[in-house]
KEMARVO-631541 format. One record per atom (N, C-alpha, C): residue in one letter; x, y, z negated. Coordinates in steps of 0.1 Angstrom, whole numbers, padded with zeros to 4 digits, always signed. Example, Ala and Ser with C-alpha at 12.3 -4.5 7.8 and 13.67 -1.06 7.14 Angstrom:
<sites>
A+0132-0057-0078
A+0123-0045-0078
A+0132-0033-0078
S+0128-0022-0071
S+0137-0011-0071
S+0129+0000-0079
</sites>
This chain:
<sites>
A+0968-0387-0102
A+0960-0388-0111
A+0963-0375-0124
G+0954-0365-0127
G+0957-0358-0138
G+0952-0364-0148
R+0949-0355-0160
R+0943-0358-0174
R+0928-0358-0173
P+0920-0366-0180
P+0908-0371-0177
P+0903-0354-0184
P+0890-0348-0182
P+0884-0335-0187
P+0884-0337-0202
T+0888-0328-0208
T+0879-0331-0225
T+0865-0324-0224
E+0859-0330-0236
E+0850-0326-0239
E+0847-0326-0250
V+0838-0314-0252
V+0833-0312-0266
V+0820-0317-0271
I+0818-0324-0285
I+0804-0328-0283
I+0798-0321-0300
D+0790-0314-0298
D+0783-0305-0306
D+0771-0316-0314
T+0775-0320-0326
T+0765-0334-0333
T+0761-0321-0348
P+0754-0315-0349
P+0745-0309-0361
P+0744-0316-0368
G+0750-0316-0384
G+0748-0323-0392
G+0756-0334-0395
V+0764-0339-0384
V+0779-0351-0383
V+0786-0345-0390
R+0794-0348-0400
R+0807-0345-0405
R+0818-0352-0401
A+0819-0363-0398
A+0830-0371-0392
A+0824-0382-0383
F+0834-0389-0374
F+0833-0396-0367
F+0845-0408-0373
G+0841-0420-0371
G+0855-0429-0376
G+0852-0443-0365
L+0859-0449-0367
L+0865-0461-0355
L+0855-0472-0362
P+0851-0480-0353
P+0842-0492-0356
P+0853-0501-0359
R+0846-0511-0371
R+0856-0517-0376
R+0864-0527-0365
V+0873-0526-0359
V+0876-0533-0347
V+0890-0541-0356
P+0894-0555-0352
P+0904-0557-0356
P+0920-0551-0349
A+0926-0553-0358
A+0939-0541-0355
A+0944-0549-0340
R+0946-0560-0340
R+0952-0570-0331
R+0939-0569-0318
E+0930-0565-0319
E+0919-0562-0309
E+0920-0548-0305
L+0928-0536-0307
L+0927-0526-0303
L+0931-0522-0289
A+0945-0530-0285
A+0945-0528-0271
A+0941-0528-0261
R+0927-0538-0262
R+0915-0542-0254
R+0911-0530-0253
L+0909-0521-0262
L+0901-0505-0260
L+0907-0496-0252
F+0921-0498-0250
F+0932-0486-0244
F+0933-0496-0231
P+0929-0486-0219
P+0933-0490-0204
P+0944-0492-0203
E+0954-0482-0210
E+0968-0482-0203
E+0972-0494-0208
C+0969-0507-0218
C+0973-0515-0221
C+0973-0523-0214
R+0967-0526-0204
R+0959-0535-0194
R+0968-0535-0179
G+0969-0546-0171
G+0975-0543-0158
G+0990-0543-0156
H+0997-0545-0165
H+1008-0542-0166
H+1026-0560-0170
G+1010-0567-0166
G+1017-0583-0165
G+1013-0588-0177
D+1017-0601-0181
D+1022-0607-0194
D+1033-0606-0202
C+1025-0600-0220
C+1040-0602-0227
C+1044-0615-0229
R+1058-0615-0235
R+1061-0626-0238
R+1056-0636-0248
F+1049-0628-0258
F+1041-0636-0268
F+1028-0633-0267
S+1019-0646-0269
S+1006-0638-0266
S+1000-0634-0276
D+1004-0629-0291
D+1000-0621-0302
D+1007-0610-0303
C+1010-0602-0289
C+1019-0591-0288
C+1009-0582-0293
A+1012-0571-0304
A+1008-0562-0311
A+1012-0549-0301
H+1020-0548-0291
H+1027-0540-0280
H+1031-0531-0290
R+1035-0532-0301
R+1046-0522-0307
R+1059-0528-0310
A+1072-0533-0315
A+1082-0536-0312
A+1086-0551-0309
E+1076-0561-0302
E+1078-0570-0300
E+1086-0572-0286
P+1101-0582-0290
P+1108-0583-0278
P+1098-0589-0263
G+1104-0582-0252
G+1093-0589-0239
G+1079-0582-0237
C+1080-0572-0244
C+1061-0567-0244
C+1064-0559-0229
A+1050-0563-0226
A+1052-0556-0212
A+1044-0540-0211
V+1039-0538-0223
V+1035-0521-0226
V+1043-0515-0232
T+1051-0518-0239
T+1066-0506-0241
T+1076-0509-0227
A+1073-0519-0216
A+1084-0517-0207
A+1078-0506-0198
A+1067-0509-0199
A+1057-0498-0190
A+1060-0481-0195
L+1058-0483-0209
L+1062-0471-0214
L+1071-0463-0212
E+1085-0472-0212
E+1098-0472-0213
E+1096-0463-0193
G+1093-0472-0184
G+1092-0470-0170
G+1084-0458-0168
G+1077-0454-0172
G+1064-0440-0173
G+1051-0447-0167
G+1044-0457-0168
G+1035-0465-0164
G+1025-0461-0173
V+1030-0461-0186
V+1022-0457-0201
V+1026-0442-0205
G+1013-0435-0208
G+1015-0418-0214
G+1022-0418-0225
A+1032-0417-0229
A+1037-0414-0240
A+1026-0408-0254
D+1019-0398-0248
D+1007-0392-0260
D+1000-0404-0263
R+0995-0412-0252
R+0985-0424-0254
R+0986-0435-0262
Y+1000-0441-0259
Y+1010-0448-0268
Y+1011-0442-0284
A+1011-0431-0283
A+1014-0425-0297
A+0998-0429-0303
A+0993-0425-0297
A+0978-0426-0304
A+0976-0441-0308
Y+0978-0448-0298
Y+0977-0462-0303
Y+0984-0470-0313
L+0993-0464-0317
L+1004-0467-0327
L+0997-0462-0340
R+0993-0448-0341
R+0983-0443-0351
R+0969-0453-0359
L+0965-0455-0345
L+0955-0461-0347
L+0954-0475-0353
Y+0966-0479-0345
Y+0970-0494-0350
Y+0975-0493-0364
A+0982-0483-0369
A+0982-0485-0383
A+0974-0481-0393
E+0965-0471-0389
E+0950-0467-0395
E+0942-0484-0396
L+0939-0487-0386
L+0933-0501-0386
L+0941-0515-0396
E+0955-0515-0396
E+0961-0522-0401
E+0958-0523-0416
G+0958-0510-0420
G+0955-0508-0437
G+0945-0512-0440
A+0933-0511-0432
A+0923-0516-0435
A+0918-0512-0447
A+0920-0500-0453
A+0915-0492-0465
A+0899-0487-0459
P+0891-0484-0466
P+0879-0481-0461
P+0882-0467-0463
S+0877-0457-0448
S+0877-0446-0446
S+0873-0440-0459
R+0875-0422-0461
R+0868-0416-0469
R+0855-0414-0466
D+0850-0413-0453
D+0836-0410-0451
D+0831-0424-0453
A+0831-0433-0456
A+0826-0448-0455
A+0821-0449-0472
I+0827-0448-0481
I+0827-0446-0497
I+0826-0432-0502
R+0817-0425-0506
R+0813-0415-0509
R+0805-0416-0526
P+0815-0409-0535
P+0808-0414-0548
P+0795-0406-0548
G+0782-0406-0556
G+0772-0399-0552
G+0768-0393-0543
G+0770-0399-0529
G+0766-0397-0517
G+0752-0399-0516
R+0744-0391-0506
R+0729-0396-0503
R+0731-0407-0490
G+0724-0414-0489
G+0724-0422-0478
G+0732-0434-0479
K+0734-0439-0468
K+0744-0451-0466
K+0753-0450-0449
T+0764-0454-0454
T+0771-0450-0440
T+0769-0464-0432
R+0767-0457-0420
R+0767-0470-0409
R+0780-0469-0404
P+0781-0484-0397
P+0799-0489-0394
P+0802-0474-0383
G+0816-0471-0383
G+0821-0460-0379
G+0821-0446-0387
G+0812-0448-0402
G+0818-0436-0408
G+0802-0425-0404
V+0792-0430-0395
V+0782-0418-0396
V+0774-0428-0406
R+0767-0410-0413
R+0754-0414-0425
R+0745-0414-0417
R+0739-0420-0426
R+0724-0418-0419
R+0714-0411-0427
</sites>
């Protein structure tokens, strides 16, 4: 199977999309690539550098794409920081920001 098709979304008036507030430890459930590789040694595995991680073993064996794993690591680091995104708080901005950085 090849890569899924890429889609462009035209959203007039929307300047940015953001992540929903997902705890970093729950991010793996949003990545299908992190499922179906067996159990990790530790139940609280973050799939980064823990010994006995089934996801990093699948990465090394080619069962998880390097680009998708890199995206997972970037998002994990962003969520772990837990700082509000620049779109979530805008001094002097109009309206309120919905979860995920979408303004109303």
